[in-house]
C-alpha positions in Angstrom: -13.4 37.1 -24.1 -13.2 39.1 -21.0 -14.1 37.5 -17.7 -14.7 33.9 -18.8 -16.7 31.5 -16.8 -18.2 28.3 -17.6 -21.9 30.2 -18.3 -20.0 32.0 -21.0 -18.1 28.9 -22.4 -21.4 27.5 -22.5 -23.0 29.9 -24.8 -20.3 30.4 -27.0 -19.6 26.3 -27.6 -23.4 25.8 -27.3 -22.8 23.0 -24.9 -24.7 22.7 -21.4 -22.7 23.9 -18.1 -22.8 20.2 -17.0 -21.0 18.9 -19.4 -18.2 21.4 -19.4 -18.0 20.8 -15.3 -17.8 17.1 -16.3 -15.2 17.6 -19.4 -12.7 19.9 -16.5 -13.4 17.1 -13.8 -12.2 14.4 -16.0 -15.7 12.5 -16.4 -15.2 9.4 -18.2 -18.7 9.7 -19.5 -18.2 12.7 -22.1 -17.4 12.2 -25.3 -13.9 12.8 -26.0 -14.1 15.5 -29.4 -16.4 17.2 -27.1 -14.1 17.0 -24.0 -11.4 18.2 -26.2 -13.0 20.9 -27.6 -13.8 22.4 -24.4 -10.7 22.0 -22.9 -8.8 23.7 -26.3 -11.4 26.6 -26.1 -10.6 26.9 -21.8 -6.4 27.2 -23.1 -7.0 29.5 -25.7 -8.5 31.8 -23.1 -6.3 31.0 -20.3 -9.0 29.7 -18.2 -8.9 27.6 -15.2 -12.0 26.3 -13.4 -12.9 27.2 -9.7 -12.9 23.8 -8.1 -12.7 24.9 -4.5 -15.9 26.9 -5.3 -17.6 23.9 -6.6 -16.7 21.7 -4.2 -17.7 24.4 -1.6 -21.1 24.7 -3.3 -21.5 20.7 -3.2 -19.9 20.7 0.5 -17.5 18.1 -0.9 -13.5 18.5 -1.2 -13.3 15.7 -4.3 -10.5 14.9 -2.2 -9.4 11.4 -1.2 -6.6 11.0 1.6 -4.0 8.3 1.0 -2.0 7.4 4.6 0.8 4.9 4.2 3.7 4.2 6.3 6.2 5.1 3.2 6.2 6.2 -0.5 9.8 5.1 -1.8 8.3 1.6 -1.7 7.6 -0.2 -4.8 4.4 -2.0 -3.2 2.9 1.4 -2.1 4.0 3.2 -5.1 2.3 0.5 -7.4 -0.8 1.0 -4.7 -1.1 4.6 -4.8 -1.1 4.3 -8.8 -4.1 1.9 -8.4 -5.8 4.9 -6.2 -5.2 7.5 -8.3 -6.4 5.8 -11.6 -10.1 4.9 -9.9 -10.0 8.9 -8.2 -9.2 10.6 -11.3 -12.0 8.7 -13.5 -13.9 10.0 -10.6 -13.1 13.4 -10.9 -11.1 13.2 -7.3 -7.8 14.0 -6.4 -5.5 12.5 -3.9 -3.4 13.7 -0.9 -0.4 11.9 0.3 0.4 11.8 3.8 3.4 9.3 4.9 3.3 8.2 8.6 7.1 6.8 8.4 5.5 4.2 10.8 5.4 6.9 13.4 2.0 6.2 15.3 1.9 10.0 16.4 1.8 11.1 12.8 -0.8 8.7 11.8 -3.1 10.3 14.7 -2.0 13.5 13.7 -3.0 13.4 9.9 -6.5 11.3 10.5 -7.3 14.2 12.9 -6.4 16.9 10.6 -8.2 14.7 7.9 -11.5 15.0 10.1 -12.6 18.8 9.2 -13.6 18.1 5.8 -10.4 18.2 4.4 -11.1 15.1 2.5 -14.3 13.0 1.6 -12.6 9.5 2.3 -9.2 7.9 3.3 -7.5 4.8 2.1 -5.0 3.9 4.9 -2.2 1.3 5.4 -1.8 1.5 9.2 1.2 2.5 11.3 0.3 -0.4 13.5 1.1 0.9 17.2 -0.8 1.2 20.3 -4.0 -0.1 20.6 -6.3 3.1 21.3 -7.8 4.0 17.6 -10.8 6.2 19.0 -9.2 8.9 16.6 -10.3 6.3 13.7 -13.5 6.2 15.3 -14.5 9.8 15.2 -14.2 9.8 11.7 -17.6 7.8 11.2 -19.4 10.7 13.2 -18.1 13.2 10.5 -19.1 10.8 7.8 -15.7 10.3 6.3 -15.5 6.8 5.0 -12.0 4.6 5.7 -10.8 1.7 3.5 -7.9 -0.4 4.9 -5.3 -2.0 2.6 -2.5 -4.4 3.8 -1.8 -3.4 7.0 -5.3 -3.0 9.0 -6.6 -2.4 12.8 -8.7 -5.6 13.4 -10.9 -3.5 15.8 -12.1 -1.0 13.2 -15.2 -1.6 11.0 -14.2 -0.5 7.7 -13.4 -2.3 4.5 -10.1 -4.6 4.5 -7.9 -5.0 1.7 -5.4 -7.6 2.2 -3.4 -10.7 0.3 -3.3 -14.0 1.2 -0.1 -13.5 3.8 -0.6 -16.7 5.9 -0.6 -19.1 3.1 2.2 -17.1 1.2 4.5 -16.9 4.1 3.7 -20.5 4.7 4.9 -21.3 1.2 8.0 -19.1 1.3 9.4 -20.9 4.6 8.3 -24.7 3.1 10.4 -23.8 0.3 13.4 -22.8 2.2 12.7 -25.7 4.2 12.3 -28.2 0.7 15.9 -26.6 -0.3 17.6 -27.8 2.8 17.2 -24.8 5.3 17.2 -25.9 8.7 18.2 -22.6 10.5 15.8 -19.9 9.0 15.2 -16.7 10.5 12.5 -14.4 10.2 13.0 -10.9 9.7 10.4 -8.7 10.9 10.3 -4.7 11.2 7.2 -4.5 13.4 5.6 -8.3 14.7 3.2 -6.4 16.7 0.9 -5.2 13.6 -1.4 -7.8 12.1 0.3 -8.2 9.0 3.6 -9.1 11.0 1.5 -11.4 13.2 -0.3 -13.5 10.1 3.0 -13.5 7.9 5.0 -15.0 11.3 2.3 -17.4 12.1 2.6 -18.8 8.5 6.7 -19.2 9.0 5.7 -21.0 12.4 3.5 -23.4 11.1 5.5 -24.4 8.2 8.4 -25.2 10.7 6.0 -27.4 12.6 4.6 -29.2 10.0 8.4 -30.0 8.9 9.3 -30.7 12.6 12.0 -27.7 12.9 11.6 -26.6 16.4 10.6 -22.8 16.4 13.6 -20.4 17.9 12.6 -17.4 19.1 16.1 -16.6 18.6 15.6 -16.7 14.9 12.6 -14.1 14.8 14.8 -10.9 14.1 13.2 -7.2 15.2 14.7 -5.0 12.7 14.2 -1.2 12.3 13.1 1.5 9.3 16.9 2.7 10.1 19.4 1.5 7.5 22.2 1.4 10.0 20.8 0.0 12.5 19.4 -2.6 10.2 22.7 -3.6 9.0 24.1 -3.8 12.3 21.5 -5.9 13.2 22.0 -8.3 10.4 25.8 -8.2 10.8 25.5 -9.7 14.2 23.1 -12.3 13.0 24.9 -13.6 10.3 28.3 -13.8 11.8 27.2 -15.0 15.5 23.9 -16.9 14.7 24.5 -18.1 11.1 21.2 -19.1 9.6 21.0 -21.1 6.5 17.8 -19.4 5.1 16.2 -15.7 5.3 12.7 -15.2 5.1 12.1 -11.3 5.1 8.7 -10.3 6.0 9.5 -7.0 3.9 11.6 -6.1 1.0 14.1 -3.7 2.5 15.4 -5.9 5.2 16.0 -8.1 1.9 17.9 -5.9 0.2 19.9 -4.9 3.7 20.8 -8.8 4.2 22.2 -8.4 0.6 24.6 -5.7 1.1 25.5 -7.4 4.6 25.9 -10.6 2.4 28.3 -8.7 0.0 30.4 -7.0 2.6 31.2 -10.2 4.5 31.8 -12.6 1.7 28.5 -14.7 2.2 27.8 -16.7 -0.9 23.7 -16.1 -1.3 22.5 -19.3 -2.6 25.4 -21.2 -1.2 26.0 -20.5 2.0 22.4 -18.5 2.5 19.2 -18.8 0.8 16.8 -15.8 0.6 13.3 -15.2 -0.1 11.3 -11.7 0.4 7.9 -10.0 0.2 8.5 -7.7 -2.7 7.1 -5.9 -5.5 10.2 -4.4 -6.8 10.3 -5.2 -10.8 13.8 -5.6 -11.0 14.1 -8.6 -8.6 15.0 -10.8 -11.2 18.3 -8.7 -12.4 19.4 -8.5 -8.6 22.6 -10.8 -8.3 21.5 -13.5 -7.6 18.0 -12.7 -8.6 15.7 -12.8 -5.6 13.0 -14.9 -4.8 9.6 -13.1 -3.8 6.3 -13.0 -2.8 4.5 -10.5 -5.0 1.4 -8.8 -3.7 -1.0 -7.6 -6.2 -0.4 -4.2 -5.2 -2.0 -2.0 -8.1 -5.2 -4.4 -7.8 -5.0 -3.9 -4.2 -5.1 0.0 -4.8 -7.9 -0.3 -7.1 -10.2 -2.2 -5.4 -9.3 0.2 -1.9 -10.4 2.9 -4.2 -13.4 1.0 -5.4 -14.5 0.0 -2.2 -14.5 3.9 -1.0 -16.3 5.2 -4.0 -18.9 2.3 -3.3 -19.2 4.1 0.3 -19.0 7.6 -0.8 -22.0 6.6 -3.3 -23.7 4.2 -0.7 -24.2 1.9 -3.6 -26.5 -1.1 -2.2 -25.4 -2.7 1.2 -21.9 -2.1 2.1 -20.5 -4.5 4.2 -18.1 -2.7 6.5 -16.3 -5.7 8.3 -15.6 -7.6 4.9 -11.7 -8.8 4.0 -11.2 -8.7 0.5 -8.8 -11.2 0.0 -6.1 -11.1 -3.2 -3.4 -13.7 -3.9 -0.1 -12.8 -3.7 2.4 -14.8 -6.4 5.6 -16.6 -5.4 8.5 -16.5 -7.8 11.2 -18.6 -7.0 14.8 -17.5 -8.4 18.3 -18.0 -7.6 18.8 -16.7 -4.0 16.9 -19.6 -2.8 18.2 -22.1 -4.9 15.8 -21.6 -7.6 
C-alpha cells in the first residue's frame, strides 16, 4: 500500500481515525487487541505517525519539561520515572533539563520553554537568587508549573514536598539518643527552602535536648567531589564531630570515603544518617541509616497535578502544598 496515512489505515482496518490516533498516543482507553492490530499494521507498512503535525493542529506540543538539579541521583531518577509514567498514559513525552544547581541554566531553560516548547513544566529548583520573574512570565503564556521537593515559596504554583522538618528532627533526635553530643549538619545550599526546613528540624532537636547550637557544625559543602573530600577531611580531623546528619545523599557517601581513608570507624567513632533514596543503602558497609522520601510517588503526584491544570479539572488551588511522608530507616551507620 503506497503513501500510507491514518485515513487509509482507518479504511483498511475498518476502524475510526480517532481510535488509530489514540493507539499511537498510548491512550489507555483503547482495547488491547485493537491497539496491537493497529500497531502491527503500522509496522508491516513502515508507517510512523507525524506527531508534530497533529500537535501543531492542536496547538500543543504534547510535551512536558522536567527541570532538575541532577539526574544521576536516585531520588530524582525515581521521581522522573513517576512523572514519565503519568505522561506516557496521557500520550505525552517528557524533556529533561539538568541545571547542576546553576541558577543561570535554570533561567535559560525556563525562558526557552516559554516559547511553546512544552505544555507544562515540573521542576525542582536550583534555589539561587531572589528574582523569579522569569517563572512568573510563564503564566502569561498559560504554561503551568508544578514544583516538587525543592520549591520557590514566592511563586504561586502547586508544590509537592515531604515532611522534611519532622524527618530532620527525628533523625537528629535519633543521633542524640544514641549518645551523640557533637552533631555536624552537612548541607550544599542552606539558602533554598528545603535546606532551611531541614536545618530547622536539626536545630530544634538540639534545643529540645539542651545541646547548644554551634554554627561551626553547620558544614557548607559543594557539588564538587574533590572539594567535599577536602572539607570533610578537615572537619573530621579538626572539629571531630561524633555524629553526622547529611541533608543530601552524596555528602553521606563523601563522608564514607573520608572515614575509610582516615581510619574512622563508622558507627563506633562516628554515627551517620542521611536523606537518601539509594536502594543499596542497606548493603553499604556499614548499612546507611536513611530518611527515604517517596520519590516515585512525588513524581506521580506532581505530574497528576500538572495534568489537572492542563485539563482544568475543577477548582485548582495553585498555592496548595501537598505533603507526602518520608520514612526513617535505622541501620548500622547510626548504631541501629
